[in-house]
C-alpha positions in Angstrom: 0.0 0.0 0.0 1.3 3.5 -0.8 0.0 6.8 0.4 -0.1 9.9 -1.8 -0.9 13.5 -0.8 -2.8 15.9 -2.9 -0.9 19.2 -2.2 -3.0 21.2 -4.7 -6.0 21.0 -2.3 -6.4 23.5 0.5 -6.7 20.7 3.0 -4.3 18.0 1.7 -6.0 14.6 1.6 -4.2 11.4 1.7 -5.2 9.2 -1.1 -4.5 5.5 -0.7 -3.4 3.6 -3.8 -3.8 -0.1 -3.4 -1.2 -1.9 -5.3 -2.6 -4.9 -7.1 -1.0 -7.9 -5.5 -1.2 -10.1 -8.5 -0.8 -13.6 -7.0 -0.8 -16.9 -8.8 -2.3 -20.2 -7.7 -1.6 -23.6 -9.3 -2.4 -27.2 -8.6 0.5 -29.7 -9.1 0.5 -33.4 -9.3 4.0 -34.9 -9.1 4.6 -38.3 -10.6 7.5 -40.7 -10.0 9.2 -42.0 -6.9 7.8 -39.2 -4.7 6.5 -40.9 -1.6 8.7 -42.1 1.2 11.5 -39.7 0.2 10.5 -36.7 2.4 8.9 -34.9 -0.6 6.1 -33.3 1.4 8.2 -31.9 4.2 10.9 -30.8 1.8 8.3 -29.0 -0.3 6.9 -27.3 2.9 10.4 -26.0 3.8 11.0 -24.8 0.2 7.6 -23.1 0.1 8.3 -21.3 3.4 11.7 -20.1 2.1 9.9 -18.7 -1.0 7.0 -17.2 0.9 4.6 -19.6 -0.9 1.4 -20.7 0.8 -0.9 -23.7 0.1 -0.7 -27.4 0.9 0.8 -30.7 -0.1 -0.4 -34.3 0.4 0.2 -37.9 -0.7 -2.4 -39.5 -2.9 -3.4 -43.1 -2.9 -2.1 -43.6 -6.5 1.5 -42.9 -5.4 1.6 -39.3 -6.6 2.0 -36.1 -4.5 -0.5 -33.3 -5.0 0.0 -29.7 -4.0 -1.8 -26.3 -4.2 0.7 -23.4 -4.3 -0.2 -19.7 -4.0 2.0 -16.6 -4.1 3.9 -14.1 -6.2 4.4 -15.3 -9.8 8.2 -15.5 -9.5 7.9 -17.6 -6.3 5.4 -19.9 -7.9 7.7 -20.4 -10.9 10.5 -21.3 -8.4 8.5 -23.8 -6.5 7.3 -25.5 -9.8 11.0 -25.7 -10.9 11.8 -27.3 -7.5 8.9 -29.8 -7.8 10.3 -30.9 -11.1 13.2 -32.6 -9.3 12.1 -32.6 -5.6 14.4 -33.6 -2.7 17.5 -35.6 -3.0 16.1 -39.1 -3.1 13.0 -38.3 -5.2 12.8 -39.4 -8.9 10.3 -37.1 -10.5 9.2 -38.3 -13.9 6.6 -35.6 -14.5 4.5 -32.7 -13.0 1.0 -31.9 -14.1 0.3 -28.2 -13.7 -3.1 -26.6 -13.9 -4.4 -23.2 -12.8 -6.3 -23.2 -9.5 -8.2 -21.0 -7.2 -7.5 -20.4 -3.6 -6.1 -18.0 -1.2 -3.9 -19.6 1.5 -2.1 -18.0 4.4 0.5 -20.7 5.3 1.9 -23.9 3.7 0.8 -27.1 5.3 1.3 -30.9 4.9 -2.2 -32.2 5.0 -1.9 -35.9 4.3 
């Protein structure tokens, strides 16, 4: 948020200009050897480092699913990270689709 004054008025008025905080939300499904390799906790730590919010969980089909929300550059960075994951993961693909949601923290939910 920025404040501007209007000095040309007899009684200067502060005018608040709300900067559009253009955030991006994506849903990811990560395929490969991604369960049992600390993928979810590693992704939580990476998301916190990047100021990304959302969630991550294991799915019954052996994939990992995540919703990520934040500044576009941070979302691009977490997607790049998800394409290789933590040290012992073997990612073979990441499905990426736009999503809706507004999250305040990043959580491992399952």
